[in-house]
C-alpha positions in Angstrom: 100.8 16.1 111.7 104.2 17.4 110.5 106.0 18.4 107.9 106.6 15.4 106.0 110.7 16.4 105.6 110.9 16.9 109.4 113.8 14.8 110.9 115.7 13.9 113.9 114.6 13.7 117.8 116.9 16.7 119.6 117.3 18.5 117.0 115.0 19.2 114.1 116.4 19.4 110.9 114.7 20.1 107.4 115.7 16.9 105.0 114.5 18.9 102.2 117.8 21.2 102.4 121.0 20.1 100.8 123.4 19.5 104.2 122.3 20.1 108.0 120.4 22.6 108.5 118.7 23.4 112.3 115.4 24.1 112.2 114.7 27.6 114.8 111.6 27.6 116.8 110.4 29.9 114.9 110.5 27.6 111.9 108.8 25.1 113.8 106.0 26.7 115.2 105.5 28.5 112.2 105.2 25.7 109.7 106.7 23.0 110.7 104.8 21.2 113.4 101.2 22.2 111.6 98.9 21.2 110.0 99.9 23.9 107.2 103.2 22.0 106.8 102.2 22.2 103.0 102.0 26.3 102.6 106.1 26.4 103.4 108.1 27.4 100.6 110.7 24.4 101.4 108.0 22.0 101.2 106.4 23.2 98.2 109.9 23.6 96.0 110.4 20.4 97.6 107.4 18.7 96.4 107.6 20.3 92.4 110.8 19.8 91.2 112.3 16.5 93.8 115.6 18.6 94.1 116.8 19.8 97.7 117.0 23.6 98.3 120.6 24.2 98.1 121.9 25.3 101.9 123.4 28.8 100.3 120.0 29.7 98.4 118.0 29.0 102.2 120.9 30.9 103.7 119.9 33.9 101.6 116.3 34.0 102.4 115.5 33.0 98.4 112.9 30.3 99.4 112.1 30.6 103.2 111.7 33.5 106.2 108.5 34.4 104.7 105.7 33.1 107.1 
């Protein structure tokens, strides 16, 4: 099973981040497409707060890229 916030067909995107975030292959294979998607920091934060993460915060690496 893949992450609940994963969207798109040709380009996979994270719907838990504000704006358009096309995910890298590392992100997809690391968490998004696995049964372990619930340990992703973006998923945890969005699920806990119910708010999308600002794109600038994602780009700064404050919530992600720590697979």
